[in-house]
C-alpha positions as CSV (number, residue, x, y, z in Angstrom):
1,X,162.5,208.3,-10.2
2,X,160.8,208.8,-7.1
3,X,161.8,213.2,-6.9
4,X,158.9,214.2,-4.8
5,X,156.7,212.8,-1.6
6,X,154.0,213.1,-3.3
7,X,155.3,210.6,-6.3
8,X,155.8,208.1,-3.8
9,X,153.0,208.4,-2.1
10,X,151.1,207.5,-5.7
11,X,153.6,204.6,-5.5
12,X,152.4,203.1,-2.5
13,X,148.9,203.0,-3.4
14,X,149.3,201.7,-5.8
15,X,151.4,198.9,-4.9
16,X,148.7,199.0,-2.1
17,X,145.8,198.7,-4.7
18,X,147.3,196.2,-6.8
19,X,148.4,193.8,-3.7
20,X,144.5,194.1,-2.7
21,X,143.3,193.4,-6.2
22,X,145.9,190.0,-5.8
23,X,144.4,189.1,-2.4
24,X,141.4,189.5,-3.6
25,X,141.4,187.4,-6.3
26,X,142.5,184.8,-4.2
27,X,139.2,185.0,-1.9
28,X,136.6,184.9,-4.9
29,X,138.7,181.8,-6.1
30,X,137.4,180.3,-2.9
31,X,140.1,180.4,-0.9
32,X,138.9,180.6,2.9
33,X,143.1,179.6,4.5
34,X,146.7,180.9,2.4
35,X,149.6,178.9,3.4
36,X,152.9,179.7,2.6
37,X,156.1,178.9,2.6
38,X,157.4,182.0,3.1
39,X,157.2,185.8,4.5
40,X,153.7,187.0,4.3
41,X,153.9,191.0,5.0
42,X,152.3,193.3,6.8
43,X,150.3,194.8,4.0
44,X,149.0,191.1,2.8
45,X,147.8,189.7,5.9
46,X,145.9,193.2,6.4
47,X,143.8,192.4,3.0
48,X,143.9,188.8,4.3
49,X,142.1,189.9,7.5
50,X,139.6,191.7,5.7
51,X,138.1,189.1,3.6
52,X,138.0,186.5,6.3
53,X,140.8,184.3,5.0
54,X,143.3,182.7,7.3
55,X,147.2,182.9,7.1
56,X,149.8,180.2,7.7
57,X,152.8,180.2,7.6
58,X,154.6,177.0,7.2
59,X,159.0,177.3,6.2
60,X,159.9,173.9,5.8
61,X,158.8,172.6,2.0
62,X,158.5,168.9,3.3
63,X,155.2,169.6,5.5
64,X,154.1,171.6,3.0
65,X,153.9,168.7,0.5
66,X,152.2,166.9,3.0
67,X,149.5,169.2,4.1
68,X,149.3,169.4,0.1
69,X,148.7,165.4,0.0
70,X,146.5,165.5,2.6
71,X,143.8,168.5,1.5
72,X,144.4,167.1,-2.2
73,X,146.0,171.4,-3.1
74,X,148.8,171.8,-5.3
75,X,151.3,174.2,-4.1
76,X,151.9,176.9,-6.4
77,X,155.0,178.7,-7.0
78,X,153.1,181.2,-9.7
79,X,151.6,185.1,-9.0
80,X,147.8,184.8,-9.3
81,X,145.0,183.5,-7.7
82,X,144.6,179.6,-7.7
83,X,142.6,178.1,-10.5
84,X,139.3,175.6,-8.9
85,X,141.1,172.3,-9.5
86,X,144.9,173.6,-7.4
87,X,142.4,174.8,-3.8
88,X,142.3,171.8,-1.2
89,X,140.2,170.9,0.9
90,X,140.2,170.6,4.8
91,X,137.0,170.2,7.2
92,X,138.3,172.5,10.1
93,X,141.1,174.3,10.6
94,X,142.3,175.8,14.3
95,X,144.9,176.4,16.2
96,X,144.8,174.7,19.2
97,X,147.1,174.3,21.9
98,X,149.4,171.1,23.3
99,X,151.1,170.7,25.8
100,X,152.0,174.6,26.3
101,X,152.8,174.8,22.4
102,X,150.3,176.0,20.0
103,X,150.3,174.5,16.4
104,X,147.6,174.4,13.9
105,X,145.7,171.8,12.9
106,X,143.7,170.7,9.7
107,X,141.7,168.6,10.6
108,X,140.0,166.0,7.8
109,X,136.9,164.0,9.0
110,X,136.8,162.2,5.9
111,X,137.6,157.8,6.5
112,X,140.1,157.7,3.8
113,X,142.3,160.6,5.0
114,X,145.4,160.7,3.1
115,X,147.6,161.1,6.5
116,X,147.6,160.3,10.1
117,X,149.4,161.7,12.2
118,X,151.1,160.9,16.3
119,X,152.2,163.0,18.6
120,X,154.6,162.4,20.8
121,X,155.9,164.2,24.2
122,X,158.9,163.5,25.7
123,X,162.2,164.5,26.1
124,X,164.0,165.0,23.0
125,X,165.6,161.8,23.2
126,X,163.2,159.6,23.6
127,X,161.0,161.7,21.2
128,X,164.4,160.5,19.0
129,X,164.3,156.8,20.1
130,X,160.4,156.6,19.3
131,X,160.4,158.4,15.9
132,X,163.8,156.1,14.5
133,X,161.5,153.1,15.6
134,X,157.6,153.9,14.3
135,X,159.9,154.8,11.0
136,X,161.5,151.2,10.9
137,X,157.6,150.1,12.3
138,X,155.8,151.4,9.5
139,X,159.1,149.9,7.0
140,X,158.3,146.8,8.4
141,X,154.5,146.3,7.9
142,X,154.8,147.6,4.0
143,X,157.4,145.0,3.4
144,X,154.9,142.2,5.0
145,X,152.4,143.5,3.4
146,X,154.3,143.6,0.0
147,X,155.6,139.6,1.0
148,X,152.3,138.9,1.5
149,X,150.6,140.4,-1.5
150,X,153.4,138.6,-3.6
151,X,152.6,135.2,-1.8
152,X,149.5,134.9,-2.2
153,X,149.8,135.9,-5.9
154,X,152.8,133.0,-6.3
155,X,150.0,130.6,-4.6
156,X,147.2,131.5,-6.6
157,X,149.6,131.1,-10.1
158,X,150.7,128.1,-8.5
159,X,147.1,126.3,-7.7
160,X,146.3,127.4,-11.2
161,X,149.0,125.1,-12.7
162,X,148.0,122.5,-11.0
163,X,146.7,119.3,-12.2
164,X,144.8,118.3,-9.0
165,X,141.6,119.9,-7.8
166,X,139.5,120.1,-4.8
167,X,136.1,119.3,-5.6
168,X,134.0,119.5,-2.2
169,X,130.4,117.9,-2.1
């Protein structure tokens, strides 16, 4: 129970020290960017800034999952610094302006990136129509690849059971 102003001041100093140790542990693990799904306090932002760490808030859990998949990171729900195998990697993280809107860009320069992004600009109706069309095209391509894979396996299986063989001299 806090009874005097000195008790409150001592409590604040202890809280501040624990938060600084927590942020320092994250920094010492090798993290340069902290991505959070929730609010980040001003004091935590202050310590991150002092340790030259970028802080990004992503309120959507689906976007957070996509970012984890793209960078190879693990979403952590426990309190404490991340383990080395939980950290992800990204070549470049910048804040850019696209069409008057500031966006945070996580750029992987590797050719085998797990996720690609298409930026669409237009009115809401046009973007929604394009989004639905794009989703259908992606599903269609997946189905065609599965169908092609299945037909190829079927053809190879039939060819192996055939009593005829083609001999070219």
